[in-house]
Every structure is written in C-alpha cells, then in structure tokens.
N, C-alpha and C positions, 0 to 999 in steps of 0.2 A: 890589856891588848890593844891595841889599837891601829884603827884603818885610814888610814889619808882620804876624804871627801874630796881634794885639789884645792893647791892654794887659790887663797881669793873666792872662794864658794861659797861664804855667809850658808853656811846650811841653815835653813829654817823650817826643815820637816823632815822626819824618820816615821815612815811604816814598813810594818813587819807584815808577811805571809807568805803562803808559797808560792813562787810564781814560777814553776818549773816541774809540777807535779812529782818530784821525790818526797817527799812528806818532811822533808827538810825547810827547816824557815829560812825567809832570805831576807834582805834588808831594801829598802827604796827612801832615797833622796831627792831631798827638795834643793838645790843646791842655789842659791837667787843669785849669786856675785860671778858664776858663769855661764849661766842661763842653760842650763839640763839639767837632766835627774839623771842623781846613781845609782846603777841597780849591784848590790854586793850577794852572789847566793850564797846560798851555807851550806855546811858541809856537812852537818848533823852532829858536830862535835865541841860546837861554841868556835871554831872559827868558821871566815868564807874566803872567799875568791876575793881578788881585787874587782876594784868598782869597774866598770864599763859605764858610761855615758853615752844618754840618748838627747840629742838636743831639743832644745825646746824655742828658740830660732833665738836670733841675736835683741838683746835689748827686751826681754819677753819678764825677765826675774821672778820665776816661781817662787812661789810663795805657802802652797799647802799641796798634797798630793793624797790621792784614798786610791783604795785596788777595789776591785770587782770583776764581775762578767756582764758589761756593755752591751756586745752583743748578740747574749745566748747560744752562747756556740761552748761553754760548760769551762773552758778557758780565762784563767784572772789577768786580767788586764791594769792597766793601770792611766789614773785620770788627774790630770796639772792646772792648777788655776795658774794663771801667770800674768802680774801684779800691772805692767807696764803695758803688754798690748791686750792687754782685756779680755783676754780668752779662754777656752777652754783648750787644754792639749790632751789627746787620746792616745795612746799607744799600746793596740793590740797584740795581745801576744798568743805565740803561737806553742804554747805551754812547753817547749825546747829552747829556751834562753834566749829569743830572741823575739822581736819586737818590728812591727809596722807603724809608722806615724798614720794617724787619722784627723780629718777634719770632722771635729764634735758637729755635724749638724745640727740647726734646732737649738743651738746654743749661742744665746749672743746678750750682752750687754754695754751698758755704758760707762759702768761705775770698777775701780778696782778691786779685785776679789781679794779678800782675805783668809779664808780659810774656807775648806771641800769635804763635803763627806758622801758617804755612800751607804745605798742600802735596799733591796726589792720594796720600795713603798706602796705598790700594788699586787703583788705576789704571781707576778707574773712569770715568774725564774730570770728578768732582766734587773740590771742594779739602776737603781735610779740616779740623781746626783741633787743634795743639797749645796748651795752657796750662798756665804754671807761677806758681804762688803764694806771696804773701808768709808766712812762719814755715808752712810746709807742703813734708815733702820728697821733692815726686814731681813728675812732669807728665802730664796726662789728654790723651788724643787723645779726638776727638768726629770720627765718621764722617757727609760727608754725605750723605744722602740729595735726594730732588726736593724745589725749590723754598724753601731755604734751612731744609730741616729737618736734624737733627740725630741720631746712635746715640747712647745711654749710654754715658756715658763708657768709656773702657779705661784702666786708672790701673796706671803702671809707677814704682816706688820710683826716686828717685836720689839725690844724696849730700849733705849740709847747705847749705840758704839757699842756691838756686836761683837764680841774678838775671836769666839772658838765654836764650835759647830761638832755634836754627836750624834749617834743615833744607836737609838737600842729598843725595845719592848716596856715602856715606862709602867701599863696598867694591865700585862698579861691579859692581852685579849689578841694573841699570836700575831697583830700587827704590827710594824716597826714605828713609833716614833719618833720626835725629835725635838733635843733639849739646843738653846743655845744661851754663851754668858757674856751677859752686856756690860759692860765695862761703867758706866754713866750711871746706870741707875740703878748699881749694885742686886743686880737678880738674875735669875734665868728665868727665859721662857721654855716652856713647854709648847709644841705644838703635838696633837695628834692626827691621827687619818682626817679627812673631810666628814664631817657632817648629813644630814638630810638637807635635801630643797626641798623646793615645792615650783607646779607647775600646773597651770592650769589652761582650758582651753575656751576660745569663743570667736564669734565671727567678729570681729573689732572695725571693719571697712563694711560695712553690710553688701558685701559683693553673695552673698548666701557660701561663701566660702573660710572653714576654720583657722583659723591662727593660733598664736600661741604665748603666753606671757610664762615668763620664767624669775624666780626672783634669784637674784645676784646675790649673795651675803656678805664676801670681801669688797665690792664694788660698789656699792649700796646703792644699788640699781633696780631697776628690773628691764628684759631684754622684751623686746615685740616682734614677732616672726610673721609677719600675714602668708598667709597661705595662696598659693597661686589656682589651688580644685584639682592639682596633677600628682599630690603629693611632696610638691617643692615646695622651696619659702623666697622670702623677699630676706636680701640681711640686714638683718638687726636693728632696729632704731631702740634706743635705751633712754631711762627717764630714769630722771633721780626718784629716790626714796629716801628712808631715812636712815640709820646708821647700822647696819648688818640685817638685810631683810630677811627674814626666817620664813613666810609662809603666804602667801596669795590663793586669792579669790575674787571670783569675776561677780560681777550683777549691775543690772540697769539701776544705780543710785539716784539720776535724776527726771526719770519718767520719761526719756525721747526716744525711745526704744532703741540706746548704741548703750553695749556696754561699756563700763565702767569697772574699774579694778582696784582695788585696796590688796595692800601689804604689811605684813606684819613686821616693824624695823625690832629687833630684840634688843638692842644696845644702847637706843634715843628713847625706849618705853614708852614706846607711838605707831599709832597706825597714819600710813599716809593712803589718801583717795585720791587716786587719777583719774581726771574725767574724759571719757572719751569723745571726740569728735565725729564719729563714726565713719568715718576714713579712714582710720587705720592714724590716725593721730592723737594726740593724749594732752592732755590740759599741766602742766606744771602740779605737783603735788599741792595738797593741803593735808596738814598733819593735825591730828588729833591723840593727845596726850593718852596713853591708859595705862596698865600696869608695869609692874617689874617685872623683866627679861619675859616679855608675852612671845607665845611660842606657838599657835595655833589659831585658826579664822575659822567664822562659820558664819553663812548673812542666809536669812530670815525677817520676814514679817510678826515681829514681837510685839505691837503693839493695832494689829489689825486693821492698819490706815491702807493699806494698799501700796505702800514704800517700805521699799527693801532697809534691813536693821543690822547692825554687825553685832557679833560677840565675838569675843576675843581669852584668850585662854594665859595668866600671866603666869608660866611659871616659878617667876621670881621672887614672887608677892604674894602667891597661892590663891588666887582671887581670880574672877571673871568681870572683866568689862564691855559693858554693854552701850554702844551708842545709837541711838534711835533717827534716823535718817529724814530727813522735813519733804525728801522728793525732789529736792533741789541742786542734790549732789554734796550740802553738805547736812552737819551732822548734829546731837547735842552733846556735851559735855559728857563725858562717862558716868555712867552706875555704875559703882562696883558692888558685887556678891562674895563671900567667901564661900572657899571648895577646901579642899582635902591642899597635902603638901605636894610643893611641883605638879602642878594640873599637865598633862602633856597633852592630852587631847581635845578634841570640844566637838562633840553633834549635836541635831538639834531634832526635834520628831513632837510631836501629839504625843505624849502618854497617859492624860487624862481623857481622850475623846471629847474636849470640850470646845476642839476646834480652834486652839489656842498653843501658841508654840510653845515646846519645853525645852529646857537643855542638858546635855548628858556628858561630865568630865571623868575623865581618866585620871587619877593621883598616881603619880609613880611611887613618892616616897612609903606613901599611906594603906598601898594595896588595897584600893577601893576606889567607888565609884560615887563623884554625888551628883544629883537630880535636883535642879530646878525646876517648877513647874511655877511656868508663866500665868499671869493672870489678866492677860491680853491686853495690856496697857502700855506695855512697856516695862512694866513690875513684875519681879519675881519671888517667888516665896523663901525663905530661909531652905538650906540645902539640907537633904536628906542622904545621908551615905552607907550606901551596900559594901560590904565584902567584898572580894574577888580573890584569886592569884598572887601569888609575888610579884613584883614589878608588872603591872598592864601598861602595855602600850600602844594597843590599837583597839579602837572599837566600832562598831558596827551597828545599827539596828533593824530590825526586821521582822513580822509576825511567824514565830518560829511554832505556837501552836494550831493556827487557825480558828482563833477566836475575835479577830477585826483587831486584838489590844499591841502596841507594839512593845516589842521584847528587845534585850540587849546582850551581846554578845561581846566579850571579850578576850587579849590572847596576852598571856601572862608569859613575859619571857621568859624569868626564871625557874616560874613553876611548873615549867612548861606545859603548858595547857590552855586551857579556854574555859571562862565562866558564861554560863548562859543563865539572863535574872526574866524570869517569866514577867509579863506585868498582867498586872488585877483589872489595867481601864481605868482607873481611878489616880493615878500618879503614885501608884506603889509598887512595890515588885518584892515576889518571891525572893527565898533565900538560894545563894548562884546554886547551878548543877556544874559539877566540872565537869571537863573528858578530858583524859590524858593523849597529849601530843608525841608531835617529834619535841629535836632542842632547839631552843633558843627561839622559839616563834615570834616573826617581827611583825606579820603585816595578817589583817583579816579581810573577807571578803565574800560575800554571800551570794546566795544563786540558788536555782532548781535545778539541782544538775541530772535529774531523772526523770524529767518531765511527771511526778507524780503530786504538782499544786501544793508540795511541801518544801517550802525554803533548808537547803544546804547548807554548810560553811565551809570553807576551806582557808586554808593556814601557812606563808609561806615558815620555813623552819629553819634560821639562817648554820646553827647548830648542825644538823642533823643532813643538811644537801639535801633535803626532797620539801613535799608540798603532803599536809594531811588533812583527806575531805572525809567530814563527818556527815550522814547521810541522816536527813529529818525523815522524821516517824509522824509530823505534825500534830505531835501532841507535848512539842517541849522537849523529849527527849533524841539521844541520835543513837546513833548505829556507831561500833568500834571505830576508829577511823581505818582508811586506807592511807597508806604512803603510794607515792610516786617521785621518784629520782626525778632533782632537777641537776642545775649546774650548782657548783659552791658558794658558799656564802648567799642563797636566796634572800633578798631584800623587802623587794613589797609582789602584790601579790594584787591581779584584776581578771575579770571574769566578764566574756560577750561569746556572741555566736560567729565567730566567723566564717566557715562557711556555707553560711545560709543553710543549716538543716538542723534548725530549730532545739540545736540540744547546744548548752552553754560549752564553751573551753575555757580553760585556765591557761593566763601566762602569766610569767615571773622571771623578776630583773634580777641576775644571777651575778650580783658584786664581785665577787671572787672571779670565777673565769670569765667574767667580762662577754658574756653573751643573755641573752634570751630564751627561755625557754616558752614553748607554748606546745598545751599538751589538750588534744581534741576529742572531744567525747564524745561518746556511742552507745547506746543502748544498756540499760542496766547497772549505772556508773561505773561505767569502763571506759580509761581513757586511753588513748594510741600512747605510743612510746612517743614519750616528747620530740620534738623538732627543734632543735638550737639554732638560732641566728646570733650571727658573731655580731659583736660591740665595738671590736677594736681592739686590739692589744694595750693592758691599762688602759682600759677606758672605764672601769669604774659605774655598769650603772645603778641607779639606785632607783630612779621616780619614772614611775608608770601613767599612762594616759591613754584611754582608747578612744578614737573617734575615728568617720569616713574623713578623712583628709583629700581623696579626688575626688569625690562626688558620684563614685560605683556603686553605692548602694551595697557594697562592702567595708566590715570594720574594720582597718589600718593598728598599727603600735607605733605610738610614740612612744621612745624611752631617757630620760636626760640623763648625759656620762659626765657623774662626779668630778672624774680624774682627768678627764681629755678636753671638758669644757664645751662638749657640741649636744646637740639633740641629732637622733638616730631617728630615722622615719622608716617603719616596714609596710611596702603596702601587698596589700593581702589581693591574690589573684583567686578567680572562679574556684571553688573548692578546695581551698587553699592548700593546694600541691605545695608552693614556693611563695614567699614572701621579697618583694622589690625592696633592695635596701635604698633607703637616702640618706644621707650625715648631715645633715648643718649645725658647722660651727658657729660659735659667737662666742665675748669674750666674757666668761660666767665662771665668776670666781665662788667656787661651793663650798659650804661647810656642813 
C-alpha cells in the first residue's frame, strides 16, 4: 500500500505518532522539495487518510521533524528544521487534526540544520529540542518554556560531521540522554544531563559588598558578577581559565588583602590562578599542572608560613596535588600523594591537634576516605584509609562528640546512609558508625539545629525527595533520622539562620522541581513546613551559596541554575516571611 507525498517532494524524514488523540498512529513527513510538512492521519487498520500539508514557507527546504508537547498543553505538536532558511518551524496542535503555525521564539542559529530530536530533558513536562548542523561539530539544546518559546541554546561539542541525533535514557537514571552519530569520526557521542558546577563568594573589588564567581565548564572560563550591595549584580565579566573548569575557590594568594581565584580544570589537568586587582578586575590566569581529571579543590596554609596553599583532588589519577604558595600569587610545582580510586571531594582540618592542617579525601570507587596528616612544612604522611559506605559523595568536618577533636561525616549515595568517623585527636579515627538515611543522599551539612551545643547533621536525599536530620547526642552518636519533604531531586543542602532567631534553618536546591526549599527551625528540632522559592521552569538548580548580599544583616540565598545558565538571588526580609527573587543571567555552560 503506497501513499503519495507529492510530486517533487523529495521526502527527507518520516515520524510516527498520535497527533489527534484517537489512539491511532499517524505519519508526519518532511517534504524538502515542496517546502511543507505532510500529515497522514491513521485509521488504526494500517490505512491512512490522504496527506494534508502544512507550509514551511518558500525555499525553506525542511530536512527533519520531531513531535512533542512544546507548549505544555498536553497536546502533540510538530517541530521542523528548515535547511535553507536556518529556522525551526513550530506547528502547535489542537488535538483535532488542526495546527497553527508558531514562531519558535528563542531558537536562532546561523548554520544549516540537519536533524532535530526532542525530549523532556529537565522533567518540566515540556518537550525540549536538540539540533545538529551541517558542517558544525556540536549539538544545541533548547529548553522549552510556556507557549512554545525556548531558552537560549546550550551548546555541547561532538565529533566530526554529526549526521543523526536521537534521545533515550541510556544509563537508567530516569533522565534523558542524547546520542549523536558522527560521520567522519566513525563513532557516536553520548551526552547526558549536565553535572555539577561550582560557585564561590567574596569581595573582589573591596567595596565591602559581596561578589560571585562561577566556573563555566563548557566555555572554559569563569564569570565574575560584582555586587551592588542591594542584592543585584553587574553584568558578568569573563576570564579565561583552562579546559573544562570544574571547581572554584577563593583566597588571598599574594597577601595584598585582595581576593584571588583558583580554578580546577578537568581536561587540561591544571589549576588556574587568577590574581585580583582589588577593583573587580583580574589578571590573566597562570596555570599549574596537577593530576589527571582534577575535580575538587580546597585552600589552606599547609606549611605554616602564613601564605595560602592549594590542594586538588585528581579524580582520574587517584591522587592529590599540593601546590605551596609563595605569597606573591605564584606557587611551587605540585607534589603528589596517592589516595584511593576516584577521589571525589576534598576537605581540610587539623585532625591531630598539632596546629598543622591535614587533608581528608573521599574515594568514590573504593568506598572509603583517605586521611593525610600534614607535617606543617608542606609535606604530608602517606594516606591512612578508613572504610565508609557505598559510593561516598560528600564530606564535612566537625566535632561531633565535644572532645575538641575533629570528626568526619560522609554521605554515602548508594548505601543510603551517612558514616561518622570519630577522631582520636592523634590523626587516627575510630571505625565508622552508620546511620540510615533517605534514598541517594548527595550532600551533607552540619549545624546545631536544637541549640544544645551539640552538632547535628542534615543530608539531602535525591532519591526520596526529602532531607534527613540527625540530632546529635554530643557523644558521637545520633538519634534516628527525622525526614522533611522538599522538592524533587534535592541536590545540595546548606544551613544558616535566615530570620535571626538564633536557630539554624535548612535550605535545599531541588533540581527536579526547579525550586529552593527553606525549612525554618523552631524549638526541639521542629522545622516549619517548607517555603518554596521558584527558580524558573527548566532551571535545574544545583549549587547553593549563603551570604548577606545586600548588607542588611539578613542572610540571603544564591542558587546556580544548571540548565538556564543563570544565578538566582533570593533576598531575605525581616522575620523571613518572604524572599525577594532577583535572577542574574550570564553565559554559563555548566556540566
């Protein structure tokens, strides 16, 4: 059985779907030669109505089509890429075999598109779009908003001459991924959902008002946003770093009372030191070699010379790099120390009470932590390993048994618990004590939530959409968790007192529901029902920073949105009845 697509149609693409809600599959055709889309509605018995055509405009030459719900009305729409006009055409469906042509605001490009695919990449129940191009080695992702409009593209590099693109969940994490077939490179490129980004806060222009620095993974630079002191920020200024900056920290590396920046560069196996002039501008980056695939960074004085040094966790080479600062903004060559497999996060503290900083590293693959004791001269003893739970992912340091000796707490993502290692004060630790928590804990923070002078623990649970609060007894043990519901896919957690009532509150960035949860603390470890702060459709909030951005003595919330490439600022008002939302856009490519 054959159906005509029209004389001279030069059919390029066929897509199947139910366009009129009759449970029968229909056909959609991209007719390159006749500059239109053909739709054949199915009868459900293998036969179809004759083609109806929807114009894509003269000389547009459509090459590829995809279907999805692009405006959030639960009705199937059609998107088409037009090779010669370099545009996307949108045909919004009514569910009754009729469509209206719509200009797809937010989608623009200067290359000829080859293929398009769609999927809900941020779980907001709207279909987003992925496009590859002729003679361009990348794929663009356009996130959908209301009424068929889209955010500016996020661009990801692929290999040579991409020819085809498809969407699916390739790693069974319930999040859509993208696969691209590359003609000249004889391979495929897989793109999963963006991963973590890094943000830090400091006063970079000495105006007593806090500024922000963000590491931009895909554009190989950092964004500096200078604060006005009223919660708003100047337009970003960007400074080049290495290839794929992954993490950022700040400190005064040349002892001029002006903050500088250190950036960890994943693919270039380096750190970039960016020295600040104290007026909000910075010198060009100076790079120092470290290990393979560096992922995390911390700052401290490791040789007691009152000059800041740097420690880097090298995920790919299973070691840490120590760079000692000369106090003039320059550093020695790295010294490496072996740790476990896939060091994921690093923290510092004095674990043996000798006034010399030590290091703790999470080893993701080995399910343990490495402790390296510092000699106070920039050198460290070989690691000592301590077992924790399965897939440790986040670490914090504090005194959990009130013996003036630092202890360690680790969030274990796969075993769904936290490990507490009590320090003996001589650099060694007791065997872990496990406390069961929620599903897939990702982030851990500590604080005294019930004002009993004993540290407590809070963990964000991505898999169960809640946080677990563990009340400390002050002897290294904790009460059974208390759970508080938050948004979906809580990614990171932080604590502070937002309403100046001397009780700590909890703030959580919810990547899946595109919001921030604030839980205000009261007596006896009771938290109020969460206050939801929306970060915008498809924003994907991940990283939190807490500070007073407008100098009113109230702590505010900053959140980096991984999918819309902007920073949201929530200013606290007296008694924290409301937060005021300011959002600052910048060209951040986040992984």
